[in-house]
DOZA-818815 format. One line per 3 residues: their letters; for each residue x, y, z of N, C-alpha, C, O. Coordinates in steps of 0.05 Angstrom, whole numbers. Atoms other than C-alpha are relative to their C-alpha. Layout:
! residues N
A) X/Y/Z/X/Y/Z/X/Y/Z/X/Y/Z; ...
! end
This chain:
! residues 372
MKI) -6/-10/-26/165/131/312/-21/21/10/-28/37/-7; 18/-20/-11/117/173/354/12/25/7/35/27/17; -11/-26/-7/123/246/363/6/0/29/-9/-10/46
HQD) -9/-7/-27/161/266/426/-8/27/5/-2/46/-9; 13/-28/-5/125/322/460/18/19/5/14/41/-3; -20/-18/-9/188/354/489/15/12/-24/21/36/-25
ETS) -13/-10/25/222/358/421/-18/14/-18/-11/33/-31; 18/-17/18/159/381/385/-6/29/13/-9/49/0; 0/-28/-16/151/436/437/15/19/-7/8/41/-14
EAL) -23/-16/9/217/463/423/-2/11/-24/3/35/-29; 1/-9/28/207/462/351/-24/18/-6/-21/36/-23; 22/-17/4/140/493/354/2/26/7/-7/44/-8
CFS) -6/-26/-13/163/549/399/19/18/-19/17/42/-22; -20/-12/18/222/563/350/-15/7/-24/-12/29/-32; 9/-5/22/179/558/290/-22/25/1/-31/35/-20
FGV) 18/-24/-3/131/615/319/16/26/-4/4/48/-2; -16/-23/-1/187/664/311/-6/16/-27/-20/7/-44; 2/-18/22/191/722/260/25/-2/-17/46/-9/-6
VSE) -22/-2/17/239/728/199/17/21/12/6/42/19; -16/-22/-8/301/768/220/10/15/-27/19/2/-46; -9/-15/22/318/821/171/30/-4/-6/39/-3/-29
EGG) -30/0/3/393/814/184/8/-28/-8/28/-31/-24; -9/27/8/398/739/177/-16/-16/-22/-12/-40/-27; 14/14/21/348/724/121/-23/-20/11/-29/-19/35
LNQ) 24/17/-6/290/672/123/9/-22/17/-10/-32/30; -5/20/-15/327/620/159/9/8/31/13/-9/49; -5/-7/-27/341/659/220/-25/10/14/-38/28/4
FRK) 24/-4/-11/286/663/268/6/9/33/23/-2/47; -3/-5/-28/281/695/339/-29/-3/14/-51/-1/2; 25/7/-16/231/680/395/-18/27/-2/-8/49/-5
ATS) 18/-21/0/169/723/394/-4/12/29/-1/-1/50; 4/-14/-29/155/775/452/-29/9/-2/-38/18/19; 28/-10/0/83/794/429/-17/-14/-21/-6/-27/-40
REE) 18/14/20/25/766/389/-1/9/-28/-6/-6/-46; -3/-7/25/34/809/333/24/22/-1/25/40/16; -24/-17/0/99/844/311/11/-1/-30/14/-21/-43
GPY) -12/1/29/127/866/244/-20/-8/-18/-43/-7/-9; 16/9/20/95/841/181/-16/-24/4/-39/-26/-4; 10/27/-4/82/770/205/-11/-5/29/-5/11/47
YTG) 7/8/-27/49/736/263/23/-12/19/38/-28/8; -22/8/-13/97/721/319/-10/-13/27/7/-19/44; 9/10/-27/57/695/377/8/-27/6/8/-44/-12
CSE) -11/24/-11/84/637/419/-10/-5/27/7/-8/44; 8/5/-27/41/626/480/6/-29/9/6/-48/-6; -3/24/-12/55/571/528/-27/-19/-5/-25/-43/-12
NAV) 27/13/6/-20/551/520/-3/-12/-26/-12/-35/-29; 2/7/27/-15/549/446/17/-24/-8/8/-41/-24; -19/19/5/45/505/443/-11/-27/17/-9/-49/6
TSL) 9/22/-14/15/459/496/-23/-16/-16/-22/-40/-20; 19/9/15/-47/451/457/8/-14/-26/-1/-36/-32; -10/13/23/-12/439/393/15/-28/3/11/-46/-13
CSF) -16/25/-6/32/385/418/-18/-24/8/-12/-46/2; 20/17/-8/-27/348/448/-15/-12/-24/-25/-35/-25; 16/8/26/-59/348/380/17/-17/-22/7/-27/-41
ASF) -18/8/21/2/322/342/0/-31/-1/21/-42/-3; 1/28/0/-20/251/341/-17/-8/-26/-28/-30/-27; 12/9/25/-49/250/271/11/-22/-11/35/-22/-15
KQL) -8/27/2/-48/178/252/25/-6/-19/41/-24/-14; -21/2/19/-1/187/193/28/6/15/49/-6/7; -28/-8/-13/55/216/239/12/-21/17/36/-20/23
NNL) -8/20/-16/58/154/280/24/-20/-12/40/-34/0; -20/18/13/98/118/225/24/15/-13/38/3/-29; -21/-17/9/147/177/211/28/-9/16/28/-18/39
PNP) -25/9/-11/220/161/223/11/25/20/31/21/34; -9/-21/-18/229/229/260/-23/17/10/-44/19/-4; 19/-21/-6/190/279/299/-7/21/-18/12/31/-30
VSI) 7/-19/21/152/329/256/-15/25/13/-35/23/26; 14/-24/-11/136/399/276/-23/9/-15/-24/5/-39; 22/-8/14/70/430/263/5/21/-23/-9/21/-43
SLE) -7/-18/22/101/486/223/28/-2/-12/48/4/1; -27/8/14/157/467/174/7/23/-20/-9/39/-29; -11/-16/21/201/505/125/-9/-7/-23/-5/-30/-30
APD) 11/9/27/168/504/59/20/8/-23/31/29/-23; -19/-7/23/209/503/-6/-10/22/-16/-35/24/-19; 11/-24/17/206/565/-50/7/-9/-28/31/-9/-35
WRV) -2/11/24/198/537/-118/-9/20/-23/-10/13/-47; 8/-20/18/176/603/-150/22/7/-21/45/6/-13; -22/-10/19/214/626/-215/10/24/9/-5/40/21
PEC) -12/-27/-10/261/683/-203/-13/22/-5/-13/41/11; 18/-26/4/214/732/-236/-18/7/20/-25/30/24; 21/-4/-21/168/720/-179/12/11/27/-1/22/44
KHQ) -12/-7/-24/218/732/-127/15/27/3/20/39/24; -14/-23/1/255/791/-152/-10/26/-15/2/48/-16; 8/-22/17/210/832/-198/-30/6/8/-45/-13/14
ASV) 27/-6/-3/146/869/-186/-5/28/-12/13/43/-20; 3/-28/14/114/931/-213/-9/23/18/-17/45/9; 5/-19/-22/102/967/-147/23/1/18/39/-17/19
PIA) -26/-7/-16/151/998/-99/2/-22/25/-16/-37/32; -10/20/-21/187/958/-45/-18/3/26/-24/26/33; 12/-2/-27/149/942/22/20/-14/18/29/-2/37
YDF) -20/16/-18/195/888/51/11/-20/-21/-1/-27/-42; -17/18/18/249/842/23/20/-13/19/39/-1/27; -19/16/-20/282/789/67/16/-18/-17/6/-35/-32
ALR) -19/19/17/343/758/36/-6/-2/-28/4/-22/-40; 6/2/28/317/773/-34/-21/-23/-6/-25/-30/-29; 20/22/3/265/716/-22/-29/11/-9/-45/-3/-21
LAK) 28/-11/4/203/763/-28/4/21/-21/24/35/-23; 2/-20/23/184/805/-88/-9/26/15/-15/26/39; 4/-26/-11/172/877/-77/-28/12/-5/-34/26/-24
YDL) 30/-11/4/97/895/-65/-2/23/19/10/22/40; 10/-20/-21/69/957/-32/-26/-9/12/-47/-10/0; 25/10/-16/22/930/19/-22/17/1/-44/8/0
TLL) 18/-21/-3/-12/995/26/-21/1/-23/-44/11/-22; 16/-3/25/-37/988/-45/-20/-25/-3/-39/-24/-19; 16/24/2/-68/917/-34/-21/-3/20/-17/5/43
PAA) 22/3/-22/-134/899/2/8/-23/18/24/-40/12; -2/23/-21/-136/855/65/-18/-21/-12/-39/-14/-24; 19/22/4/-167/787/51/-12/-14/20/-1/-15/42
SII) 11/19/-18/-215/743/85/5/-29/-9/-5/-36/-30; -3/25/8/-191/671/85/-19/-20/13/-21/-20/37; 21/16/-5/-245/619/89/7/-30/-2/13/-40/-24
IAF) -8/27/0/-230/549/109/-24/-19/15/-29/-20/39; 20/17/-9/-288/499/111/12/-29/2/29/-38/-13; -8/25/-7/-277/432/141/-20/-18/13/-40/-10/25
YNE) 17/23/-14/-309/364/164/18/-20/10/32/-33/-5; -16/20/-13/-274/321/214/31/-1/-10/42/-22/-15; -28/-6/7/-205/348/196/18/-13/19/11/-14/42
YPT) -24/7/-18/-140/318/227/10/22/13/19/42/0; -8/-24/-15/-121/364/283/29/10/-12/31/34/-15; -23/-12/9/-48/370/256/-1/13/-26/10/34/-31
ALH) 1/-15/25/-66/383/185/-14/27/1/-6/44/-14; 15/-23/-4/-113/437/206/18/21/14/17/44/7; -19/-16/-13/-61/465/253/23/11/-19/31/34/-17
RTL) -22/-6/17/-7/466/200/-11/18/-22/5/32/-34; 13/-17/18/-55/501/154/-2/29/13/4/50/1; 3/-25/-16/-69/555/204/27/16/5/31/40/2
HSI) -29/-15/-7/6/565/224/13/8/-26/26/29/-27; -12/-7/26/29/567/152/-10/30/-12/4/45/-25; 12/-22/10/-20/624/137/8/21/15/16/42/4
LHR) -10/-23/-18/-1/665/200/28/5/-3/35/28/0; -28/-5/3/72/655/188/10/10/-27/31/23/-28; -11/-13/23/75/672/115/-20/18/-13/-20/22/-38
TPL) 17/-24/10/22/725/106/2/23/15/-2/23/39; -1/-28/-14/33/797/121/-25/4/15/-47/0/3; 27/-7/-18/-18/816/179/-14/22/-14/-38/22/-10
QLL) 10/-19/10/-31/874/141/-20/-5/-23/-37/11/-30; 15/8/18/-61/837/87/-23/-23/8/-39/-33/-8; 18/22/-10/-99/787/132/-22/13/14/-19/20/38
EEI) 24/-9/-15/-168/812/150/-9/-16/21/-16/-7/43; 11/21/-18/-188/747/182/3/-26/-12/4/-29/-37; 5/29/9/-188/670/179/-26/-10/10/-30/-9/35
ILV) 24/11/-10/-256/641/183/-1/-28/-4/-2/-38/-27; 5/31/3/-262/568/199/-31/-5/2/-46/4/20; 29/10/0/-328/536/182/0/-27/6/10/-42/-11
DDG) 3/28/-7/-341/471/217/-26/-11/-11/-47/-3/-2; 22/12/15/-388/431/172/-11/-23/13/-13/-44/0; 11/22/-14/-420/388/226/19/-22/7/11/-46/7
STF) -17/22/-9/-359/353/249/-10/-17/25/-27/-9/40; 8/17/-21/-364/294/298/26/-6/18/24/-19/39; -25/4/-19/-288/293/325/-5/15/24/-16/37/24
PFI) 4/-12/-27/-290/307/399/15/27/1/4/47/10; -17/-24/-3/-233/359/395/-12/23/-14/-7/46/-7; 13/-22/14/-275/399/346/-25/7/13/-30/31/17
TDD) 29/-5/-11/-346/391/379/-1/9/29/-19/24/36; 2/-7/-27/-329/396/453/14/23/7/38/24/12; -13/-26/-6/-321/470/467/12/2/28/29/19/32
NAP) -6/-3/-27/-313/458/543/26/-15/5/37/-11/27; -24/12/-4/-250/414/535/21/16/-3/22/32/-22; -22/-21/-3/-184/450/557/16/0/-27/29/20/-32
QSL) -17/2/25/-152/429/489/-18/-1/-25/-9/-13/-45; 17/3/25/-212/437/440/7/20/-20/22/39/-14; -8/-19/20/-208/474/377/-9/27/6/4/46/-2
SQY) 9/-27/-4/-249/531/400/17/14/20/17/38/20; -17/-10/-22/-201/541/461/26/7/-17/39/27/-12; -26/-2/17/-143/535/411/-1/27/-17/17/43/-17
VKT) 4/-20/16/-169/583/365/-1/32/15/5/52/2; 0/-23/-16/-176/637/420/30/9/7/34/32/16; -28/-10/-3/-98/639/425/9/9/-26/33/16/-26
LPK) -9/-11/26/-93/661/350/-13/23/-4/-36/26/5; 10/-25/9/-102/729/322/-16/-6/-27/-9/-24/-43; 16/-4/24/-155/743/270/-15/-26/-7/-22/-29/-31
VRL) 10/27/7/-184/673/272/-29/-3/15/-30/1/39; 23/5/-14/-257/658/288/-13/-24/-15/-9/-30/-39; 11/26/8/-299/594/283/-29/0/-1/-42/7/18
LRH) 27/3/0/-366/584/258/-9/-30/-6/7/-46/-15; 9/25/-5/-408/522/262/-26/-4/-17/-44/13/-18; 24/14/6/-459/479/225/-7/-23/16/10/-40/20
QTR) 7/22/-19/-498/431/269/-2/-26/-15/2/-46/-2; -5/24/14/-501/380/214/17/2/-25/23/25/-32; -16/-2/27/-462/367/151/-14/11/-24/-34/-2/-32
KGV) 16/-10/21/-486/408/95/14/-1/-27/2/5/-48; -17/-1/25/-430/401/43/17/22/-4/14/43/10; -22/-21/0/-372/442/20/-11/25/-13/-2/46/-6
TVA) 13/-23/13/-414/488/-24/-14/19/22/-10/43/22; 15/-16/-20/-460/511/34/21/11/21/20/34/31; -21/-9/-22/-399/512/84/10/24/-9/9/44/5
RST) -14/-24/7/-361/557/42/-16/25/-5/-7/47/1; 18/-23/4/-420/601/24/-6/11/28/-10/35/28; -1/-9/-26/-428/611/101/21/18/6/17/41/14
GIR) -25/-18/-1/-359/637/104/4/25/-17/13/47/-9; -1/-24/17/-364/680/45/-19/24/9/-12/48/8; 18/-21/-9/-426/715/71/9/11/26/3/34/32
AAK) -8/-15/-26/-396/728/138/27/15/-4/37/27/15; -28/-13/2/-328/754/109/-5/30/1/-26/40/-8; -2/-28/-5/-312/826/128/10/12/-26/-1/32/-35
SHV) -15/-13/24/-267/841/66/-15/-6/-24/-29/-25/-26; 9/1/26/-287/852/-6/13/-22/-14/1/-32/-33; -16/22/14/-235/799/-27/0/-23/18/6/-19/42
FVI) -3/25/-16/-238/727/0/18/-17/-15/24/-15/-39; -17/23/13/-195/667/-10/-10/-27/13/-13/-30/37; 10/27/-10/-220/595/-4/24/-17/0/39/-19/-19
LDS) -21/19/-3/-173/547/23/-11/-27/12/-30/-27/27; 6/25/-13/-177/473/40/11/1/28/26/19/35; -11/0/-29/-162/452/113/26/-15/2/37/-17/23
HVE) -25/16/0/-102/411/95/20/9/-21/30/-6/-37; -20/-13/17/-55/458/59/21/16/15/17/24/38; -20/-19/-9/7/496/70/7/20/-21/15/13/-43
VGY) -5/-24/21/16/565/37/32/3/-2/48/-3/16; -28/-5/6/83/582/5/6/30/6/-11/46/15; -6/-29/-9/121/647/14/-11/18/-20/-13/12/-43
QWL) 16/-20/16/86/708/-12/-23/-9/-18/-29/0/-40; 21/11/18/29/666/-35/-26/18/-2/-43/13/-20; 24/-14/2/-25/716/-22/-1/26/-17/-22/34/-27
EPL) 0/-26/11/-2/783/-52/-5/-6/-33/-22/9/-43; 13/2/27/-9/759/-127/-25/-6/-4/-36/5/-23; 26/4/1/-75/734/-115/-16/24/5/-30/32/-14
VAR) 16/-24/-9/-106/796/-80/6/22/-23/-11/38/-32; -9/-22/19/-66/840/-131/-18/-1/-22/-30/18/-30; 15/4/24/-101/808/-189/-32/6/6/-45/18/-11
VAS) 26/-3/-5/-169/810/-158/-8/31/3/-29/43/-5; 8/-30/-6/-164/881/-136/-1/17/-29/-17/34/-34; -1/-14/24/-144/904/-206/-22/-8/-22/-28/7/-41
NPE) 19/8/14/-197/863/-239/-19/-18/15/-16/-42/17; 19/18/-14/-258/843/-197/-12/-24/-13/-19/-44/0; 14/22/17/-285/798/-250/17/-25/-6/10/-42/-23
TIV) -22/22/5/-224/750/-249/0/-17/27/2/-6/50; -7/22/-22/-221/688/-204/28/-9/-5/35/-19/-26; -28/9/1/-150/673/-191/9/-24/17/-2/-27/38
FPV) -6/21/-16/-116/610/-167/31/-4/-2/42/4/-23; -25/4/-2/-45/589/-148/11/-26/-15/-6/-42/-24; -12/23/6/1/535/-172/-3/-18/24/6/-11/46
VDA) 2/20/-27/-15/476/-124/18/-22/-3/15/-40/-19; -17/23/-3/40/432/-108/-13/-20/23/-35/-16/34; 10/22/-17/35/369/-62/15/-2/25/39/3/27
VDY) -13/10/-27/46/347/9/-4/-32/-1/-27/-41/-4; 3/28/-1/58/272/11/-16/-5/26/-8/3/47; 15/5/-26/1/245/59/12/-22/16/1/-27/37
RTL) -11/18/-13/46/190/82/25/8/16/30/0/38; -23/-8/-15/112/224/98/-1/33/6/17/43/20; 4/-27/-3/86/299/97/24/16/-15/32/38/-7
EFK) -22/-11/14/143/315/49/-13/18/-23/-34/12/-35; 11/-17/23/134/375/-1/8/-13/-26/30/-23/-29; -7/9/26/132/353/-72/-10/22/-22/-33/33/-20
SSG) 12/-12/21/128/394/-136/-13/-15/-24/-6/-13/-48; 11/21/21/85/344/-169/-34/5/3/-50/-13/-1; 26/-5/-1/19/376/-158/-14/11/-25/-7/3/-47
VGC) 15/-12/23/-29/415/-204/13/28/-8/17/44/10; -11/-26/10/1/474/-243/-18/17/-11/-41/19/-2; 20/-19/13/-28/524/-286/-8/-8/-30/-14/9/-47
TLG) 6/11/29/-42/478/-348/-24/-20/4/-22/-44/-2; 27/15/-4/-115/455/-330/-16/0/-23/-17/20/-37; 24/0/21/-167/434/-379/-21/-18/12/-22/-23/36
LIW) 22/15/-11/-228/391/-374/-4/-28/-15/-8/-29/-39; 2/24/12/-233/317/-384/-32/-7/-4/-44/-16/15; 27/3/5/-303/311/-417/-13/-20/8/-36/-17/17
SVM) 13/26/-7/-315/237/-405/-7/-4/26/-27/-17/33; 8/-1/-34/-313/246/-327/-5/25/11/-11/27/35; 7/-26/-10/-323/316/-320/17/12/24/7/22/44
EHG) -18/-5/-23/-260/329/-280/19/16/-16/22/14/-41; -23/-14/8/-204/378/-287/27/-18/-7/30/-39/5; -19/16/6/-143/351/-317/25/17/-13/21/40/-21
FVP) -23/-11/12/-72/369/-345/-2/3/-31/-13/-14/-45; 0/-1/29/-64/395/-414/28/8/-9/42/21/7; -27/-6/7/1/403/-453/3/30/-2/-17/44/-5
LSP) -7/-28/6/34/472/-459/-1/4/-27/16/-6/-43; 2/-10/23/12/503/-518/19/24/-10/28/39/8; -17/-21/7/52/552/-559/-8/27/15/8/43/25
ERL) 9/-22/-12/7/606/-532/6/6/30/11/28/40; -5/-2/-29/18/590/-460/33/3/2/43/18/18; -28/-6/-2/94/584/-473/9/27/-6/32/33/-1
AYS) -4/-27/8/91/653/-498/0/20/23/13/41/23; 1/-17/-27/76/681/-429/27/1/13/42/-18/10; -24/-3/-14/133/707/-386/-4/-20/22/-27/-27/26
PGA) 3/19/-21/146/657/-329/-17/7/24/-31/-10/34; 11/-9/-24/117/700/-273/-31/12/-10/-45/21/8; 24/-14/10/52/726/-316/-22/-19/7/-21/-43/8
YRP) 25/13/-2/-19/710/-301/-7/-13/-24/1/-3/-45; 8/12/24/-48/663/-351/-27/-13/3/-33/-25/23; 26/10/-1/-119/642/-368/1/-28/2/21/-40/-7
SPT) 3/30/-3/-142/571/-351/-31/-9/-5/-49/4/7; 26/9/5/-206/535/-376/-12/-7/29/-35/1/35; 12/9/-26/-216/504/-305/19/4/21/41/15/16
MMG) -14/0/-23/-189/502/-236/-5/-20/19/-25/-33/18; 7/15/-22/-183/462/-175/-17/13/20/-16/38/20; 15/-14/-15/-231/478/-121/12/5/29/-2/15/46
SVF) -10/-2/-27/-184/477/-60/13/26/8/19/31/32; -12/-25/-9/-156/546/-66/-3/21/-26/6/16/-48; 3/-20/20/-175/608/-104/-5/28/13/-10/30/37
AAD) 5/-26/-14/-185/684/-92/-22/15/-18/-21/11/-42; 22/-14/15/-246/726/-115/-11/25/14/-9/29/38; 15/-25/-13/-283/791/-103/-31/-10/10/-47/-22/-4
KNY) 23/10/-13/-340/779/-55/-25/10/-14/-45/-5/-15; 26/-13/8/-392/826/-88/-2/-14/-27/-23/-25/-34; 3/13/28/-377/799/-159/-8/-27/-1/-22/-37/-18
FLQ) 6/31/0/-380/726/-136/-30/-4/8/-44/-21/-3; 30/2/-9/-447/734/-100/-19/8/-21/-39/-5/-26; 17/-11/17/-477/777/-152/-4/-21/-27/-25/-20/-41
HGG) 3/20/20/-464/720/-204/-6/-28/12/0/-48/0; 14/25/-10/-497/667/-157/15/-14/19/5/-34/30; -17/13/-22/-440/648/-111/3/-33/-7/3/-42/-29
YDE) -2/33/3/-433/570/-99/-29/-8/-6/-49/3/5; 24/15/2/-487/526/-125/-8/-16/24/3/-38/27; 3/15/-28/-514/504/-57/-20/-22/0/-26/-35/20
GMR) 13/22/7/-558/455/-91/18/-26/1/8/-48/6; -18/21/4/-496/410/-98/0/-16/29/-6/-6/50; 1/17/-22/-489/352/-50/30/-8/9/47/-17/-7
FEG) -28/6/-12/-428/343/-2/24/16/-15/29/39/-11; -22/-11/14/-371/356/-48/5/-13/-26/-4/-35/-29; -6/11/27/-346/344/-120/-11/16/-22/-35/21/-20
AEN) 8/-12/23/-352/380/-186/-7/30/4/-12/44/-16; 6/-26/-1/-364/447/-156/21/19/-10/14/42/-15; -19/-16/14/-298/473/-185/-7/1/-31/-2/21/-45
IEL) 5/0/28/-322/452/-254/-22/18/-7/-22/33/-26; 26/-19/0/-389/486/-243/9/30/-1/-1/47/-16; -8/-29/-3/-351/551/-224/16/8/-23/14/31/-31
SLR) -15/-5/23/-303/545/-283/-17/7/-23/-12/27/-36; 17/-3/21/-358/537/-334/-15/25/3/-18/40/-16; 15/-26/-2/-398/593/-306/14/25/-2/3/45/-12
QWQ) -16/-25/-2/-342/643/-296/6/6/-33/6/30/-41; -9/-7/26/-322/637/-371/-27/8/-15/-26/27/-30; 26/-4/17/-397/634/-398/-14/26/10/-32/36/-4
CGG) 13/-26/-8/-418/696/-358/17/24/1/10/43/16; -17/-22/6/-362/744/-377/21/2/18/34/23/15; -22/-1/-17/-311/734/-325/23/-15/-10/22/-29/-30
RLE) -24/15/7/-241/707/-327/11/-19/25/6/-15/49; -14/19/-19/-204/649/-293/26/-2/-6/32/-12/-27; -26/0/5/-133/656/-285/19/-13/22/11/-15/45
CSP) -18/12/-19/-73/623/-252/25/14/3/37/20/-18; -25/-13/-8/-13/658/-219/23/-18/8/25/-31/29; -25/20/-7/52/620/-223/18/10/23/36/-3/34
CSR) -17/-12/-24/80/667/-169/-14/-4/26/-7/5/47; 13/6/-27/31/643/-120/1/-34/4/-9/-49/-13; 0/31/-1/42/570/-93/-8/-10/27/0/1/48
VFH) 15/12/-22/4/528/-45/1/-31/1/-8/-44/-18; -2/27/0/18/458/-22/-23/-14/14/-30/-8/36; 25/13/-8/-40/412/-15/5/-32/7/18/-47/-8
LFR) 0/29/-9/-46/345/23/-18/-15/-18/-42/-14/-13; 18/18/17/-73/298/-30/-2/-30/14/17/-45/18; 6/23/-16/-107/240/4/-12/-21/-20/-21/-15/-42
SGA) 14/19/17/-131/173/-23/-9/-23/18/2/-27/40; 11/24/-12/-168/111/-2/-12/8/26/-28/27/28; 14/-3/-24/-185/107/72/7/24/15/-6/32/34
DAQ) -6/-28/-11/-150/173/89/-15/25/-13/-14/47/-3; 19/-20/12/-199/211/43/-26/3/18/-34/-15/32; 26/-2/-15/-261/240/75/-23/-14/-13/-27/-10/-37
PVP) 22/17/15/-321/192/61/-16/19/-17/-19/40/-6; 20/-16/14/-367/225/7/-15/-24/-17/-3/-40/-31; 19/19/16/-426/184/-23/7/2/-30/9/25/-39
LYS) -4/1/29/-411/165/-97/-24/13/-13/-20/27/-33; 24/-10/13/-482/186/-115/3/30/-1/-4/43/-21; 1/-29/-1/-468/258/-92/17/13/-23/11/34/-35
LLA) -18/-13/20/-409/267/-138/-14/-2/-31/-13/16/-48; 15/3/26/-451/238/-198/-19/18/-4/-22/27/-27; 21/-17/2/-507/281/-183/9/28/-2/-4/44/-16
NKV) -14/-25/6/-463/341/-180/8/5/-28/5/27/-38; -10/-1/27/-435/325/-247/-24/6/-20/-24/24/-36; 23/0/15/-502/314/-278/-14/29/1/-23/41/-19
RTM) 13/-28/-4/-527/381/-247/17/17/-18/5/30/-36; -20/-15/14/-464/416/-277/-9/1/-31/-13/21/-45; 4/3/31/-478/388/-347/-27/11/-7/-28/25/-27
AVW) 24/-9/5/-549/405/-345/-5/30/-1/-20/41/-17; 0/-30/0/-539/476/-329/16/13/-20/6/32/-33; -20/-14/17/-481/496/-369/10/-10/-29/22/4/-45
MDE) -11/13/25/-467/450/-426/-20/-4/-20/-11/-13/-41; 21/-2/19/-533/453/-464/3/-24/-20/4/-47/-12; 1/23/18/-529/412/-527/25/-15/-2/26/-35/-17
YGD) -25/14/-4/-459/392/-511/4/-19/21/24/-32/23; -1/20/-24/-476/351/-449/6/-28/-8/17/-43/8; -6/31/6/-473/284/-489/30/-2/-5/39/-25/-10
LAW) -33/2/0/-394/297/-493/6/-15/26/25/-30/27; -8/8/-26/-395/276/-420/-9/-29/5/-2/-41/26; 14/26/-3/-431/209/-430/18/-21/-14/11/-45/-14
! end
């Protein structure tokens, strides 16, 4: 069934509300201003009209019911993440949010690089960030268009273009590449433009969970040499359902293909408390937080890599070999839309192979033959 604009409009305006302290997280009220309380509450008529017109992402046409741009995300964090923290209370709605003192945490620049992203996926990414991130911790959202060709992205004069839509949102700005340069170059553009000394990399087809940002920036602030990433759950690319079947904190390296992969829970890992940060050999490249100065001083992204692929492995190997740490926070969860086949963005096979060979040549030395 196709999305019905009237029903979607109502759902969108409703979802732009702010959490009510009296009624808990399930109680929303309509917004009266663009910024109110700890979260974004803007709900302009133009924004809703623009969003509804873009809600024709091809996967949605096969769904049984209309789908809102902004959906209630499940909270699969362990109880230790919801109710315990080492800093004083700042806000606590229905005991769903742990107690962080936001005045002690740095605001972050969130960087989203994309190429020909589906409108609904990009909008859901933006809305989940604005709805579930305290504005005090959100310095800005930087969108980096890596040479897209979709008309709604490239045509700035169209009344419902991406650039017009961005103007309706707070703290969001759009940067552009005229041609496609690849994910490492696009993200580097965003990092260099970031105002905050803490940045977060996000893919353009994710939904962030409740209190996703606080554990990430808290760790980077306390140890700038640490790159920290969340538990990554899944969004089904056919139904858009949330699934706890993504990538957790147990990542390793599959030598034969130079890819990150799952590793069994070792006794050492089981000894960690459920909400504790834990070291990881590798990470996914779709979401992580880092200190800008530290990241750039250690080389930043390898901009010699082509398109995308293996940049996360290169960063992981470099981080550990250059004296840094790579950690996962079970208290931060992000939902990632994993695509496959025709729904994935086309990337030449040679670019992935070239990136893997480049990584091996730089970081594996005499152990490079393990990947052949």
